[in-house]
TITOR-880142 format. One line per 8 residues: number of its first residue (from 1); their letters; for each residue x, y, z negated of C-alpha. Coordinates in Angstrom, 3 decimals, padded with zeros to 6 digits, m for minus. Layout:
residues N
NUM = a = X,Y,Z; ...
end
This chain:
residues 388
1 = mdsqqigq = 078.068,134.297,m083.069; 077.209,135.908,m079.949; 078.224,134.662,m076.321; 080.876,137.183,m076.079; 082.457,135.818,m079.153; 082.582,132.429,m078.115; 086.359,131.393,m077.067; 087.576,134.523,m078.707
9 = vpdrvask = 087.129,133.463,m082.485; 088.239,129.943,m083.894; 085.460,127.726,m085.048; 085.004,126.662,m088.368; 082.650,123.795,m089.459; 082.389,122.922,m093.324; 082.364,118.915,m094.229; 078.792,117.913,m093.908
17 = gptvrnsn = 079.360,114.099,m095.036; 080.303,112.929,m098.486; 084.029,113.633,m099.518; 086.165,110.454,m098.820; 089.374,109.758,m100.506; 091.295,109.928,m096.986; 089.769,113.326,m096.389; 091.804,114.917,m093.371
25 = avlvverd = 092.118,118.585,m092.516; 091.443,118.248,m088.292; 092.179,120.896,m085.593; 090.244,120.540,m082.435; 091.507,122.507,m079.354; 089.147,122.071,m076.356; 088.162,124.883,m073.942; 084.511,123.662,m073.531
33 = datrslll = 082.571,124.936,m075.848; 079.646,121.826,m075.865; 082.442,119.528,m076.202; 084.067,121.263,m079.124; 080.805,121.553,m080.772; 080.239,117.779,m080.562; 083.610,117.052,m081.885; 083.347,119.533,m084.837
41 = eriaadgh = 079.967,118.193,m085.791; 081.059,114.501,m085.379; 084.140,115.357,m087.906; 082.280,116.999,m090.100; 079.643,114.407,m090.592; 082.515,111.739,m091.518; 083.572,113.999,m094.857; 086.609,115.610,m092.909
49 = rcdgasti = 087.669,119.571,m092.815; 087.866,120.577,m089.547; 088.510,123.876,m087.480; 088.106,124.459,m083.625; 090.041,126.520,m081.018; 089.265,127.395,m077.376; 092.791,128.227,m076.748; 096.349,127.450,m077.373
57 = eqartlta = 096.525,131.159,m078.717; 093.838,130.598,m081.239; 095.381,127.144,m082.132; 098.838,128.840,m083.200; 097.067,131.180,m085.436; 094.995,128.545,m087.187; 098.290,126.547,m087.722; 100.322,129.655,m089.033
65 = lqhydfli = 097.777,129.859,m091.635; 097.423,126.231,m092.870; 098.517,122.573,m092.329; 096.685,120.053,m090.252; 096.646,116.519,m090.738; 095.066,115.725,m087.370; 095.032,117.341,m083.749; 092.421,116.429,m081.397
73 = asiggnsd = 093.134,118.302,m077.893; 092.447,117.636,m074.092; 095.105,116.329,m071.910; 093.395,117.213,m068.945; 094.314,118.874,m065.317; 094.470,122.149,m066.932; 097.227,121.272,m069.817; 099.850,123.244,m068.860
81 = gaqvefir = 103.539,123.160,m070.414; 102.690,125.900,m073.319; 099.771,123.248,m074.529; 102.189,120.303,m074.221; 104.837,121.922,m076.289; 102.224,123.029,m078.674; 100.924,119.113,m079.151; 104.706,118.338,m079.568
89 = sltaagag = 105.354,120.707,m082.318; 102.382,119.386,m084.323; 102.777,115.737,m083.934; 106.595,116.355,m084.587; 105.405,117.923,m087.937; 103.575,114.532,m089.086; 100.344,115.304,m087.278; 098.400,112.536,m085.976
97 = llaltdra = 096.871,113.138,m082.323; 093.884,112.001,m080.365; 093.946,112.750,m076.899; 090.799,113.841,m074.560; 091.119,112.700,m071.047; 089.374,112.698,m067.702; 087.910,109.193,m067.253; 089.003,109.124,m063.710
105 = dprqvela = 092.551,110.154,m064.277; 094.858,107.369,m065.371; 097.856,109.701,m065.629; 096.343,111.697,m068.586; 096.341,108.464,m070.315; 100.148,108.164,m069.750; 100.653,111.449,m070.829; 098.722,110.896,m073.800
113 = yklgalgf = 100.986,107.698,m074.693; 104.117,109.662,m074.390; 103.095,112.407,m076.808; 102.313,109.615,m079.403; 098.455,109.743,m079.511; 096.769,107.182,m081.811; 094.176,107.091,m079.504; 092.111,108.631,m076.540
121 = vpkpisef = 088.504,109.354,m075.666; 087.556,109.602,m071.995; 085.245,112.697,m070.836; 082.327,112.896,m070.596; 082.587,112.019,m073.868; 079.984,109.542,m075.434; 079.095,110.052,m078.977; 079.643,106.301,m079.900
129 = elafslrt = 083.196,106.078,m078.207; 083.981,109.354,m080.070; 082.980,107.864,m083.426; 084.804,104.796,m082.974; 087.951,106.169,m081.668; 088.016,108.967,m084.194; 087.462,106.607,m087.128; 090.119,104.424,m085.802
137 = alnqrhle = 092.656,106.860,m085.227; 091.956,108.474,m088.482; 092.133,105.276,m090.494; 095.511,104.411,m088.717; 096.701,107.929,m089.648; 096.099,107.542,m093.269; 097.653,104.020,m093.339; 100.552,105.196,m091.993
145 = senrafnl = 100.944,108.260,m094.196; 100.213,106.116,m097.483; 102.984,103.464,m096.200; 105.547,106.475,m095.592; 104.415,107.904,m099.151; 104.724,104.179,m100.615; 108.374,103.827,m099.045; 109.267,107.273,m100.142
153 = rmqqevlk = 108.268,106.549,m103.837; 109.906,103.271,m103.897; 113.413,104.932,m102.479; 113.175,107.686,m105.091; 112.412,105.112,m107.924; 115.212,102.797,m106.539; 118.017,105.619,m106.358; 116.683,106.904,m109.773
161 = qtkelldt = 116.881,103.574,m111.625; 120.372,102.911,m109.771; 121.845,106.179,m110.658; 120.629,105.788,m114.245; 122.119,102.473,m114.662; 125.613,103.371,m113.117; 125.251,106.581,m115.178; 124.904,104.870,m118.180
169 = isrlerte = 127.887,102.319,m117.486; 130.209,105.000,m116.235; 129.627,107.132,m119.820; 130.511,103.880,m121.597; 133.479,103.397,m119.495; 134.917,106.766,m120.230; 134.640,106.408,m123.983; 137.547,104.794,m126.007
177 = mrirrsqe = 138.066,101.198,m127.297; 135.719,101.914,m130.492; 132.535,101.385,m128.268; 134.103,098.698,m125.803; 131.955,095.936,m127.486; 128.854,097.929,m126.670; 129.625,098.269,m123.414; 130.434,094.687,m122.587
185 = etiyrlar = 127.257,093.833,m124.478; 125.480,096.430,m122.088; 127.183,094.812,m118.918; 125.910,091.155,m120.196; 122.516,092.376,m120.535; 122.332,093.816,m117.244; 123.668,090.771,m115.508; 120.823,088.467,m117.597
193 = aaefrdne = 118.443,090.525,m115.573; 119.651,088.837,m112.366; 120.007,085.481,m113.963; 116.413,085.438,m115.521; 115.121,085.971,m111.851; 117.175,082.990,m110.659; 115.983,080.469,m113.612; 119.624,080.260,m115.400
201 = tgrhlqrm = 120.538,080.479,m118.848; 122.586,083.342,m120.419; 124.971,081.016,m121.513; 125.987,080.571,m118.011; 127.021,083.939,m117.794; 129.202,083.324,m121.246; 130.802,080.043,m119.904; 131.350,081.181,m116.309
209 = shysaila = 133.128,084.506,m117.377; 135.571,082.855,m120.114; 136.349,079.905,m117.445; 137.375,083.115,m115.273; 139.315,084.696,m117.847; 141.032,081.289,m118.492; 141.973,080.564,m114.801; 143.179,084.311,m114.493
217 = rktgldhd = 145.680,084.017,m117.454; 146.955,080.567,m116.148; 148.127,082.332,m113.282; 150.190,084.523,m115.400; 148.104,087.951,m115.131; 148.300,090.320,m117.910; 145.900,090.528,m120.715; 144.075,093.480,m119.851
225 = hceliria = 143.485,092.331,m116.448; 142.145,089.180,m117.442; 139.723,090.863,m119.798; 138.711,093.167,m117.016; 137.494,089.710,m114.819; 136.064,088.279,m117.971; 133.691,091.203,m118.632; 133.205,092.085,m115.036
233 = spmhdigk = 132.341,088.616,m113.545; 128.638,088.264,m115.116; 127.635,090.881,m112.911; 128.597,088.532,m109.795; 124.879,087.889,m108.677; 123.360,091.063,m109.877; 122.055,091.693,m105.997; 119.488,088.749,m106.705
241 = igipdqil = 117.203,091.577,m108.078; 116.817,092.610,m104.569; 115.796,089.242,m103.186; 112.138,088.724,m102.510; 110.399,086.456,m104.968; 108.866,084.010,m102.433; 112.643,083.229,m101.477; 114.611,083.237,m104.794
249 = ykngkhtp = 111.933,081.218,m106.393; 111.287,078.657,m103.630; 111.152,075.210,m104.484; 113.362,073.188,m102.040; 115.546,073.689,m099.137; 115.855,077.341,m097.625; 115.213,077.782,m093.898; 117.882,079.287,m092.177
257 = eefevmkq = 116.168,082.661,m091.885; 115.493,082.422,m095.203; 119.167,081.741,m096.537; 120.066,084.495,m094.170; 118.081,086.662,m096.504; 119.431,085.180,m099.771; 122.848,085.554,m098.438; 122.237,089.482,m098.707
265 = haemgyti = 122.672,089.253,m102.384; 126.440,089.507,m102.208; 126.026,092.596,m100.020; 123.486,094.090,m102.421; 125.396,093.377,m105.380; 128.405,095.304,m103.925; 126.404,098.128,m102.770; 124.904,098.474,m106.267
273 = lkgshsel = 128.207,098.732,m108.144; 130.861,100.134,m105.605; 131.777,103.901,m105.424; 132.171,104.326,m109.424; 134.977,106.257,m111.171; 134.958,103.170,m113.445; 137.841,100.150,m113.059; 135.289,097.767,m114.674
281 = ldtaaiia = 132.540,098.637,m111.943; 134.660,098.358,m109.165; 136.266,094.872,m110.295; 132.483,093.729,m110.465; 131.708,095.097,m107.099; 134.665,093.110,m105.528; 133.609,089.951,m107.529; 129.781,090.428,m106.376
289 = wthhekfd = 131.047,091.067,m102.536; 133.436,088.019,m102.299; 132.426,085.298,m105.030; 130.785,083.475,m102.014; 133.614,083.581,m099.637; 135.192,080.398,m098.763; 138.933,079.597,m098.277; 138.848,078.328,m094.644
297 = gsgyprgl = 136.529,081.279,m093.653; 133.194,079.434,m093.726; 131.739,081.596,m096.633; 129.773,084.761,m096.394; 129.285,087.658,m095.949; 132.220,088.566,m094.234; 134.135,085.075,m093.421; 137.150,086.185,m095.175
305 = tggaipfe = 140.087,083.460,m095.359; 142.892,082.375,m097.701; 144.961,085.393,m099.528; 142.197,087.929,m097.705; 140.055,086.917,m100.108; 140.463,089.276,m103.287; 142.054,087.157,m106.159; 139.172,088.109,m108.367
313 = grvvaiad = 136.589,086.467,m105.851; 138.882,083.169,m105.408; 138.838,083.029,m109.341; 135.218,083.600,m109.881; 134.087,081.177,m107.074; 135.925,078.295,m108.944; 134.269,079.119,m112.256; 130.867,079.719,m110.969
321 = vfdaltsk = 130.814,076.305,m108.859; 132.140,074.263,m111.936; 129.443,075.632,m114.268; 126.827,075.261,m111.889; 127.959,071.452,m111.243; 128.123,070.639,m114.963; 124.875,072.330,m116.051; 121.377,071.446,m115.630
329 = rvykpafs = 119.114,073.038,m113.205; 115.592,072.540,m112.111; 116.857,070.931,m108.748; 119.721,068.515,m110.374; 120.932,067.231,m113.442; 123.985,068.074,m115.272; 126.774,066.167,m113.272; 129.624,064.910,m115.587
337 = veksqsim = 133.109,066.877,m115.356; 134.805,063.521,m113.548; 131.890,063.750,m110.862; 132.361,067.444,m110.857; 136.107,067.521,m110.301; 135.728,065.002,m107.534; 133.205,067.296,m105.676; 135.171,070.545,m105.984
345 = ndgmgkhf = 138.281,068.507,m104.900; 136.682,067.484,m101.671; 136.450,071.253,m101.116; 140.048,072.179,m102.003; 141.426,074.098,m099.250; 138.381,074.364,m097.577; 136.036,076.292,m100.436; 138.542,076.978,m102.790
353 = dpsllglf = 142.034,078.059,m103.138; 144.060,075.053,m103.684; 146.625,076.479,m106.158; 143.811,078.064,m108.297; 141.864,074.781,m108.525; 144.841,072.739,m109.603; 145.480,075.635,m112.325; 141.935,075.432,m113.248
361 = wesmdevl = 142.249,071.503,m113.776; 145.217,072.117,m115.578; 143.153,074.302,m117.827; 140.851,071.671,m118.934; 141.397,071.614,m122.497; 140.383,075.179,m122.854; 137.667,074.950,m120.341; 135.893,072.160,m122.373
369 = eirqrhsd = 136.325,074.098,m125.525; 134.399,076.830,m123.923; 131.639,074.518,m122.701; 130.875,073.173,m125.913; 131.104,076.320,m127.548; 128.629,078.148,m125.192; 126.415,074.832,m124.373; 122.601,075.456,m123.793
377 = peepdtgm = 120.683,074.632,m126.560; 118.544,072.019,m125.110; 121.529,070.218,m123.858; 124.193,069.840,m126.738; 127.609,069.093,m125.368; 130.304,067.273,m127.001; 132.751,068.265,m124.403; 132.767,064.854,m122.925
385 = psgg = 131.488,063.880,m119.524; 127.812,063.589,m119.264; 125.308,062.994,m116.474; 125.532,061.061,m113.414
end
């Protein structure tokens, strides 16, 4: 290229280094020929594809023809509005920026910061400073790109799996009674996924769902509504699939910060289940959202009080706590029915709806029959008080 062509035709330098996994397409915009050549040689030596332009017009021509991952441009006294706007357009499209600034002008560093630069190199350029800043900026750009791509993949996968789950359940809901048993089993197995993560047994789901139906019937609710509660209630803790392992499986008491994360499972369960055309899923969503509310307003996630807590949530709260108290857990033995009643009576009017808890105690013959029928294999139940 002769001297008359310099500044008129964009420079293109092929990669001279080994191909790297995070190779970038880099555009250098610099009026000074020597500086631009130094930059292009350095970038090519690191294995990146690079083009150079001495003017904004040349740079616009190049960006119209191909995408660039990274931009290296001067932020100097000759940076006019068109150059700044060009830089902003590329960074807005996702390109990383390394700014070239005059060593004695801090205003240029401030402008580079406002433009979102990942780093800056002062002029006159030191090859060592250039190599260091370039490597740091490109690595940061690569990590940010990988993180965005990973987050996007995870979001798409979660949306895909959630849609598949809800579509499957909705299809089952639209069928007639001949496949009702299959639908119930599907829901139970989906609920078991959350229980497996919480080290609880599948029979816990069976017991608490039957307890819920018994209590609902005791209030005079019709058969279909009671069955709806029985089938939907095993989904009450489905939101635990979104709780991090280090919190869900922690041995010992959670810190206040960890407990705040743990409490999110109620909201997560509601988010997963809400908005379908299925009465069953809508009921499960309400139960997931409200079974940790307390009658005096001290529960979560919304601090509802009294009758503002949906009926299904108040019913399942009693059934779930009773089964938790009378069952063995890794952190406690199984309490006797008598001790469990005492503990729950202490929460009457505070944790539990007093009228519903009274009806639950009136139903103990049925409750103990269910407890015996679905007792955990390792701990046969005679229906009599056990534990401490």
